[in-house]
C-alpha positions in Angstrom: 2.5 19.7 11.2 5.4 18.2 8.8 8.6 20.2 8.2 9.8 20.8 4.8 12.4 18.8 5.2 10.5 16.0 6.2 7.8 15.4 3.3 7.3 11.9 4.7 6.6 12.1 8.6 7.5 9.7 10.7 5.0 7.8 13.0 6.7 5.1 15.4 3.9 2.5 16.5 5.0 2.8 20.5 4.5 6.8 19.9 1.0 6.8 18.3 -0.6 3.6 19.3 -3.1 5.1 21.7 -4.2 7.6 19.3 -4.1 5.0 17.1 -6.4 2.7 18.7 -9.1 5.5 19.5 -8.9 6.8 16.2 -9.8 3.3 14.7 -12.8 3.2 17.1 -13.9 6.8 16.2 -13.6 5.6 12.2 -15.8 2.4 12.6 -18.7 4.1 14.2 -18.7 6.5 11.3 -18.2 3.3 8.7 -20.9 1.9 10.6 -23.2 4.7 9.7 -21.7 4.4 6.1 -22.5 0.7 6.2 -26.5 1.4 7.7 -27.0 3.8 4.8 -25.0 3.3 1.9 -26.4 0.8 -1.2 -24.6 -2.3 -1.1 -22.1 -1.9 -3.8 -19.8 -4.9 -4.4 -16.7 -5.8 -2.5 -17.7 -3.1 0.3 -16.8 -0.2 -2.1 -19.6 2.0 -1.0 -18.8 2.1 2.5 -14.9 2.8 2.5 -13.3 6.1 2.9 -12.0 8.4 0.5 -8.9 10.4 1.6 -9.5 14.2 1.0 -7.3 17.5 1.1 -8.4 17.7 4.9 -8.7 14.0 5.8 -11.1 11.0 5.5 -14.6 11.2 4.2 -17.6 8.8 3.4 -19.1 8.7 -0.2 -22.3 10.7 -0.6 -24.5 8.5 1.6 -28.3 8.9 1.4 -31.0 9.3 4.1 -34.6 9.8 2.6 -34.7 12.3 0.3 -31.4 14.0 1.7 -28.2 12.8 1.4 -25.1 13.6 3.4 -21.3 13.2 4.2 -19.1 12.9 6.9 -15.7 13.6 7.0 -12.6 13.3 9.4 -10.5 16.8 9.2 -7.2 16.3 10.4 -6.4 19.9 9.8 -8.9 21.8 12.0 -9.6 18.3 14.1 -13.4 18.0 13.8 -15.9 15.5 12.4 -17.5 17.5 9.8 -21.0 16.5 8.7 -22.6 18.2 5.5 -26.2 17.4 4.3 -27.7 18.5 0.7 -29.8 21.0 2.1 -27.1 23.2 3.6 -26.9 22.1 7.2 -23.2 21.7 8.5 -22.4 20.4 12.2 -19.2 19.1 13.5 -17.9 17.2 16.5 -14.6 18.0 17.9 -11.7 15.4 17.7 -9.9 15.5 21.1 -9.1 13.6 23.7 -12.2 11.6 25.0 -13.7 8.3 25.2 -15.3 6.1 22.1 -18.3 5.8 24.1 -18.6 9.9 24.4 -17.4 10.0 21.0 -20.3 8.0 19.9 -22.6 9.4 22.1 -22.1 12.9 20.6 -22.3 11.6 17.0 -25.2 10.3 17.3 -27.0 13.0 19.1 -25.7 15.3 16.3 -27.0 13.2 13.7 -30.6 12.8 15.1 -30.5 16.6 15.9 -30.3 17.5 12.2 -32.7 14.9 11.3 -30.5 12.1 10.4 -31.3 9.3 12.9 -29.3 6.1 12.3 -28.9 2.9 13.8 -25.9 1.1 13.8 -24.6 -2.6 14.9 -22.5 -0.9 18.3 -19.8 -4.0 18.0 -16.6 -3.6 16.5 -15.2 -5.2 13.2 -12.1 -6.9 12.3 -11.1 -6.8 15.8 -9.3 -10.0 17.5 -11.4 -9.0 20.3 -14.8 -7.2 19.5 -15.8 -4.3 21.9 -18.7 -2.3 22.2 -18.1 1.2 20.7 -21.4 2.7 22.7 -19.6 1.5 26.0 -15.7 1.7 25.2 -14.2 3.8 27.8 -10.8 2.3 27.6 -9.9 4.1 24.4 -9.6 7.8 24.9 -6.2 9.2 23.5 -6.2 11.9 21.0 -3.0 13.7 19.9 -3.5 16.3 16.9 0.0 16.2 15.8 0.2 12.2 15.3 -3.2 12.1 13.8 -2.1 15.1 11.3 1.0 13.1 10.6 -1.3 10.0 10.0 -3.3 11.8 7.3 -0.3 13.1 5.4 1.0 9.7 5.2 -2.3 8.3 3.7 -2.5 11.5 1.4 1.0 10.7 -0.2 0.7 6.9 -0.6 -3.1 7.6 -2.0 -1.4 9.5 -4.7 1.2 6.9 -5.5 -1.3 4.2 -5.3 -3.5 6.4 -7.9 -0.8 6.5 -10.5 -0.1 3.2 -9.7 -3.2 2.1 -11.4 -2.5 4.0 -14.9 -1.4 0.9 -17.1 -4.0 -1.6 -15.5 -6.9 -1.4 -17.7 -9.0 -4.5 -16.0 -11.2 -4.1 -13.2 -9.4 -2.3 -10.7 -10.9 -0.9 -7.4 -10.7 2.8 -6.1 -7.9 3.9 -3.8 -9.9 4.1 -0.7 -9.5 3.7 3.2 -11.4 0.5 4.9 -12.0 1.4 8.3 -12.3 -2.3 9.8 -8.6 -2.9 9.0 -7.7 1.2 9.0 -5.8 0.5 5.9 -5.5 1.9 2.7 -6.0 -0.5 -0.3 -6.3 -0.6 -4.2 -7.3 -4.2 -5.8 -6.8 -5.1 -9.6 -9.1 -8.1 -10.5 -8.1 -10.6 -13.4 -11.7 -11.2 -14.2 -11.7 -15.0 -13.1 -13.9 -16.5 -10.3 -11.8 -17.2 -7.5 -12.2 -20.5 -5.0 -14.8 -20.4 -2.6 -13.4 -18.6 0.6 -14.1 -19.3 4.7 -14.9 -16.6 7.1 -17.4 -13.7 7.2 -20.0 -13.0 4.3 -18.3 -9.8 3.3 -14.9 -11.6 3.2 -16.2 -14.1 0.7 -17.6 -11.6 -1.4 -14.6 -9.1 -1.5 -12.7 -12.3 -2.6 -15.3 -13.8 -5.1 -12.8 -13.2 -7.9 -9.4 -13.5 -8.3 -7.2 -10.3 -6.6 -4.0 -8.9 -6.4 -4.1 -6.2 -3.7 -1.6 -3.6 -2.4 -2.4 -1.6 0.8 -0.9 0.4 3.3 -1.7 0.0 7.3 -0.3 1.3 10.6 0.7 -2.0 11.8 -1.4 -4.9 14.1 -0.7 -8.2 15.0 3.0 -9.6 14.1 4.0 -6.3 12.3 4.0 -3.4 14.9 5.2 -0.8 12.4 3.7 1.2 9.6 3.9 -0.9 6.3 3.0 -1.5 2.7 1.5 -4.9 1.9 0.7 -6.8 -0.9 -1.0 -10.3 -1.5 -2.7 -12.2 -4.3 -6.1 -14.5 -3.8 -5.6 -17.2 -4.4 -1.8 -17.1 -3.8 0.0 -19.0 -6.9 2.2 -21.7 -6.3 6.1 -20.0 -6.2 5.1 -16.7 -5.0 6.2 -16.7 -1.5 9.9 -17.4 -2.9 9.3 -14.5 -5.7 12.1 -12.0 -5.7 10.5 -8.4 -5.3 11.6 -4.8 -5.1 12.8 -2.6 -3.4 15.7 -4.0 -1.0 13.8 -4.4 2.4 10.6 -5.6 1.0 10.0 -9.5 2.1 7.4 -12.2 2.4 5.9 -12.2 5.9 5.1 -16.2 5.9 2.3 -15.6 9.2 0.3 -13.2 7.4 0.8 -14.5 4.1 1.5 -11.3 2.5 4.5 -9.3 1.1 5.6 -6.8 3.3 7.8 -3.3 3.2 8.1 -1.4 6.2 7.4 2.5 5.9 10.2 3.2 8.0 12.4 2.0 4.9 10.4 3.7 2.2 10.6 7.1 3.8 14.4 6.6 4.5 14.7 5.6 0.5 16.1 8.3 -2.0 12.7 8.4 -3.6 10.0 7.0 -1.3 7.6 7.3 -4.5 10.1 5.3 -6.6 10.3 2.5 -3.6 6.6 2.3 -3.2 6.0 2.0 -6.9 8.9 -0.5 -7.2 7.0 -2.7 -4.6 3.7 -2.3 -6.5 4.5 -3.1 -9.8 7.2 -6.0 -8.9 4.7 -7.8 -6.8 2.0 -7.4 -9.1 4.1 -8.7 -11.9 5.3 -12.0 -10.0 1.6 -12.6 -8.8 0.1 -12.0 -12.1 2.5 -14.1 -14.2 2.7 -16.9 -11.9 -1.2 -16.7 -11.5 -1.5 -16.9 -15.3 -3.4 -13.9 -15.5 -3.9 -12.6 -18.9 -1.6 -9.7 -18.9 -1.6 -8.9 -22.6 -5.5 -8.2 -22.3 -5.3 -6.4 -18.6 -2.7 -4.3 -19.2 -2.3 -0.7 -21.6 -0.2 -1.7 -24.5 3.5 -1.1 -24.0 3.5 -1.7 -20.3 
């Protein structure tokens, strides 16, 4: 658990990358169950997870006349399955292969009368793998998993507050299991140019957006970091000056990046995150000619 003098815990990529990889696969299993059962809400909002006082949870999902939720509990380290008729079951979070976890989850679901079929191939992974046969990923360190959740909880609170002065369409603050990232997205209200890629990505970016998020690193950024981007990206954004010190535009990703270590070592991590969100939004919205007078609360 985190100590009192380290409210924003460290989580070095190299230290936790194996647990991270396994947990990413486990969340994809639960996420795909949500995808199979949830109504197709715009921008995949119905299948994203929410941060809870204990971990990460699906929204309420239908199954016939019943409903259920699935929650990763990073305090007692178990996947909790709760149904509308009072059934509660759990699957332990412990060192085990993805294939073993997959089999246990599916058997538990069937055993309580909630059988579900999912497409077992991973999403948003450079080289997709089958979740039901994955024996390569099998690490789980409960201390590091708990730190992951603590960080997400703290970031979610700051992100929630950052939305308050924006009165246009805005997503919830939620966790996407495909990219294993926490995100909140603002919309201008105008359609965006058509986008290439899979159908869910085309739909996600059907309208102009400015998005902020946090993820634990992948590809060219192998460390936890905050990100910000605009779709479409307005001319001049790459060269825009943003806050706080340490934030920069990553040319390969096409996003502004703020390393988590820079935030946690600052005098006020909360203020550093807000400065990043507000400055990147203001630059992107101004350069993109968003109607800020309509989209923002008076006096912002």
